[in-house]
N, C-alpha and C positions, 0 to 999 in steps of 0.2 A: 496343489504344491503345499507341503506341510508348513504349519504355521511358524515354526523355528526358521525355516529356509526363507520364507518371506520376510520375517523380521530382519534376517541377515542381509537380504538384498536391499531392504529399505536402508539400513545402516551403510552399507557399501556405496550405494547411489550418494548418499548424503556426503560420505567421506570423499569420494571422488570429486564431487562438487567443490568441497572445501579445499582440497589439494590445488584444483584448477584456479582458484581464486587467489593463490599466492602470487599468481602472475600480476595482480595489481594490489599491493599493500596500501598504497596511497594513490591519489588522483582521482578518486571517485566522488570527492566532496564537491558541494555546491556553496554559493554564498550563505544559504540558510544553515548549513552545517555547523559553521562557527556559532551561531546562536544556540544550537542544541548543545553543542560541547560545552560552552561557556555556562550554561545553564546546569549541565551535570556536574561541572567542577565546582560551581557555588554549591550545589547540594551535598557535597562531600565536605564542604567547609573552607574552600579556598577564598581568600580576599578577592576583591575585584581585580587588583593588579596582578595577583597570581593567577587567576583564571584567564586574564587577558594575555599574560605571557605565554602560558601553555598552548592556548588556543592559536595565537598569532603564530607561534612557532610551528604548529602543525599545519596551518593554512599556508604559510610561506614555504615550508618544506615541500608540501604537496604541489605548490605552483612550480617549484624549481624542478622536481622530479618529472612532472608533466612536460615542462617546456625542454628539458634534457632529451626526454624521449622522443618529442617532436623534432628537435634539432638534428638528432642523430640519423634520421631518415629523410632530411630535407635534402633534396637533390643538388641544391645550390649551396647550403650552408653547413652540411655535414662535415666538412674539411677542418673546420676551425670552431672552437667553442663560442666565440663571439661573446655577446653580453650576456649569456645565460648565467654565468657565475654570479652576476650582480643582482639577479632576481631576488635571492632571499632578503638581502640588505634593503634593496628598494621596496619590497613588499612590507617588511617590518616597518620601516619609516612611514609608509603610506597609512597603515593600519593604526599604529601608536599615535599619529598626529591626530587623527579623528577620535580615538579613544580617550587621549589625554585631554582634549579640549571638552569633551563631554564630562568627564570625571570632574575637571576644574569647575565645571558649571553646576555640579551637584546631582548629576544623573547617576546615583548610587544605590537607589532604593530597589531596583529589580534584581531578579536572579541572574539575569543574562547581562553580559557586558555590554556597554552602550556602543555597539558598532553603527547604529543608526538612531534616528529620533525615538524618544520614548513612546510616541504614539505608535509608531511601526512595531517596537519591541513588545508592546503590550500583546500583539498577536500570539508572539512566542511564549509569553508568561501564561497563556491559557493552555499550553500543551507541555505539562510537566511529564507525561507518560514516557515518552521516548528518553528524555534526560535521565529519568529515575532508572530505567533499564540499562542505560549507558554508565551510569556512574560506578556501579561495582566493578565492571570490566576495565574502565580507565585507572580506576584505583589500584587494581591487582596487577594489571599488565602494562600499564604506562598508556599514554594517549594514542599513539600510533597503532600498537597491537590490540589496545583495548577496543577501539572503534572497529578494527578489521574483525575482531572475534565477535563482537556484537552483531555486526552485519551477517557474518557466516551463521550464527546462532538463529538470527530472525529469518533468514533466507531458507536455511535447512529446515527450520519448524514449519515454515509454508509448504515446502515439499511433502513433508511428512503428513501434514494435515490433508493435503490433496489425496493421498493414499487412504487415509482413514475415512475420508468422505466417501471415495469410491466403494471401499469395503462396507461402509455402512449402507450403500446402496445395493449391497450384494453383487456387485461386480466381481468377475474372476480375479485372482490375484495378479496375473499377468496384465490386465487391464489396469488395475490400480496402481501397478508398478509403472506402467506407460505414462498414466498421469503425473506420477512423482517425477518421472524423468522429464517430461514436457515443461513441468514448472521451472526447472532449472535451465532447460535448453532455450526456451522462448524468451522474448525481451522481458517478461515479468520477472525472471530471475536475475537479470541484470539490474533492474530497478529496485528489486528487494534488497540487493546487496549495497545500495547507496546508503551512506550514513544520515538518513533523514527518516520522517515517519511512514513513508509509503510502505516499506516492508512489514512494519508492524500492523498497518491498517490491512494489509492483505492477508496476514496470518489470523488476525482477528476475524476478519470477514469469513474466512475459511472455517474458523471455529463456530461461528454462527451458523454456516450451512452444515457443519456436522451436527449440531443440535437439532437443526430442522430435519435432516435425515433420521436421526434417532427418533424424534417426536412422531414423524410420518411411519415409521417402523414399529411403533408400539411402546417405545422406551420413552414415555411422555415426561416422567419426572426428570430423568437424566437430560432429555433434550432441553427442557426448560431452563435447568440450571446452566447449561452450556450456552444457551442462547442469551439468557440474561447476563450471565458473566462476561460473555464477549462483548456485549453492547456497553456494560458497565465500565470495563478496561478500556474500551474504545474511546469513551468520553474524555479522559485526560490526554488521549494521544491526539485526537482531533474531533472535537465535539460535533462539529458540522457534519463530519462523515458519519458518526454515530446517529445523528438525526436522519441523515439521508438513507441510511442503511435500514434503520427501524421503520421509517415511513414506507419504504420499498417492499419489505417483507409483509408488512400489514397489508399493503395493497395486493400482494400475491395471494395471501389469504382470502381477500374479498373476491378475487377474480376466480379462484377455485370454488369458493361458496356458491358463487352466482351460477357457475357452470354445472356444479353438482345439485344446486337447490337445497344444500344441507351443509352444515358445519360439523365435520367429523370430530371426535375428541382429540385427535393429534393436531388438526388445524385450529382447533379452539385454543389449545395450549400455546401455539405459536403466536396467534393472533392477540391473545391477552398479554403475554410477555412482550412482545415488540410494540405492541400499542402503549403499554406502560412505560416502556423504556423511551419511546419517542416523546411521550408527554414529560417524562422525567427529565430528558435532556434539555427541553425547552424551559421547564421550570428552573433547573439547576443553572442554566447559562444565564437566566434572568437574575436570579438571586446572586450570583457571583459577578454580575454586572460585566460579562463578557462582551467584546466588541460586537456591535449590531451589524446587520445586513448592509445598513447605510454607511457605516464605517468601513466595511469590506469594499463597497462600491468606491469609496474616496481612496482607499489604498491602491485599488486597480487603476482608476482614471487619473489620479495625481502622482502615479509613478512613486508608490510608497511614501506618500506624503511630502515629496520633494518639490511639489508644485502646488499652486493655490487649490483650495477645494473647489469643486463644482457646485454651484448653487442649485442646480437641478440635474443630478447625474443620470437619472433614469433614461432619457431620450438618447444620450451618447452611449449608455450601457447597451440598450437594445441594438442600436446601429452596430456596435462593435461585435455584439453576439452574432448577429447576422453574418457579418463580414467574416468572423471567426470560422463559423461552420462551413461556409461557401469554400473558403480557403482550405479548411481541414478535409472536407470532402475531395477537393481537387487532389490534394496530396495523397489521400487514400486510394483514388483512382489510379494514380501514377504508380504507387507501390501498394498494392491491394492486400497484403499479407494479412494485416489486421482484421479488415472487414470480411475477408473470406474466412478466417479463422472463427470470427464471431458467427457467421452464418453456419458454418458447418458444425461448430460446438452446438448451437441452438438446435439444429436439426438432430444431431445425436442425442441430446438430452430429451427433446420433445418425443422421439420416437422410441427411445429405450426406457426412460424413466419419466412419464408424463406428469406424475404427481409431484415429482421434485423439480421438474424443470422450471415451473413458475417461480420458484424461489432462487433458482440459479440465475434466471434471466433477471429477476428483480435485484439480486445482489450485484450483478454487473451493470445494471442500469444505475445503481447509486455511483458508480465511478463517472458515467456520462453526466449525471447531475452536478458532481463535483467539478468536473472540467467546466460545464455550463456556467457554474458560479464564478469562474476566474478565467474568462475567455482570452488567454494571453498565449498567442502562437509561438512566442519565443522560449517558453518554458519546456516545450517538448511534450511527450506523451506521459509523463509520470502523474499528471493529475487524473488521468483516465485509466491509469493502470489496473485499478480494481476490476474493469471490465474483462480483463484478460482470464478471470476466474471461469468465464463461460466456456471458451475454448479449452483450457487446460482441463476441465472436468468433462466436457461434452465431446471433445474430439476421441478420448478413449472409449466412451460409450459408443459412438459411432463405429470404432473399430470394432468393439464387441459385436455389434451388429453385423458388420461384415464378415468377421469370422465365423458367426454362427451359421452363415448361409453356405459355407464351404465345410463339408465334413472333415476334412484333412486338417482345418485349421481351428476346430472346435477346441476351447479352452478348458482345462480341468479346473476344478475348484469353484464352479459356479453355483449360486444358489438360486432359487426362484426370485427373479427380479422385484425390488421394491417398486410398486406402480405398474407391474407387468400385467395385472388384470385390467384390460381396457375397458371393460364394461363398468367398472366401479372407480377406477382412478385416473381415468383421462383428465387432464387439465382442460 
C-alpha cells in the first residue's frame, strides 16, 4: 500500500471515529471531571466563583441530558417528562451549597474548585497535565465543545500511535490499520473519550512503546528521546502511572537480558532511560510533597476522607485486595472478552515479535498495578484500561500470522519483522 494511501486511511479512520462521537457531546463525565475542568479554568485565569459557575453549569447540563435520554426510553415513564426538567436547578443548588460553604471557610488556595475536602482535592492538584491540555480547547471553543474536542483529539492520537507502533514493528500496512481501528472499536476507545486522565495515559503509554520499538529496531537516539519524553509528560498527568510504567519497562529489559545473557545496545538504552525515569519520578514526587501511599490508602478506605482514618489500613487493604480480584475474576469469567483478548494479544505478540512482546506485556501490566493500587469495584474498568494496549497491538499481529499461512491472504507492504530472527531475538 503506497505511503500516501496509508496516511489517507489513517486520517479517514480518525475522522469517522470523531464523527461517531457526535452522538454523545455530553454525558461522558464522571465526578472527577469537574475537578479537572475547574483546574483548567483556573489555569486560564478564572476566579474561583467563575470556574465554579462554568463547571457546575457543565456538570448539571450533562446530568440533565443523560436523565432526559434515559427517560425517553423508559417503558413506564417515557409518556411524560416528569421531574427531569428540575434536574439542572436541583443539581446547581446541591453543588453550589457545598462550594459556597467551603469558599466561606477559606478553601481558596488550590487550583481546583473545592467540591470536596482539601485533603481529597490535593490528589488532583498533583495532576496538572490533563487540565493544561484542556485549557486551550475550553478557552477557544467553550466548555462543552472544548471538552469534547479534547477527548476526540486524545482518543484519535491514541489510535494513530497504535498504527505507528505496528509500522515501527514492520507490520504490513493493513495490519497496522487493523490495530488503529481496534483502538477505536474496543472499550479502550470509549474510555479514552471520557474527559479524564485515562485517554492521555493511554496515548503516552503507546508513545513510550513506540520509542521501545524504535530502540529495538536500531533507532536508539530517537527511541530514547520518545521514551524519556513520554514518561516525563506522564508525570504531571498521573505520577503513579509514570512510576508503574517505568518500573515495568525496566523489568522487561531485565527479563530479556537474563534470557539472552547479554544486554544489547537497544535494550541498554531502554533500561537506562526507563530506570532514570522511575528514579526521577520517586525523587520528584518526594520533593514536591505529593500524597504518599499511606494517604492513598486512607483515601480508599475512608471513602475519600469522609470517614475517620484507619489506624492501621494495611490489613483492611489486603483483605479488600483479595476480595476485589476474586470478584473481578468472577465477572471476567462471566463475560470473558477482556481476558480472552489479553491472552490472544499476548500470543500474537510473543509469536510474531518476541523481542518487543516483553515491553508490550510490561506496559499492559502497569495497568494491572494501577488497578491493584485502588481495588474499588464500583469504579469499573477505567483504572486497568492501559492493559488494553496488549490486545490492541497483539491481535493485529496474530492476524498477520494467520494471514501469512494462507497464500491468498498474504498482505503486501510487509518488511522483515522486528524480532523475527528467533535465534537471537526471542524473549
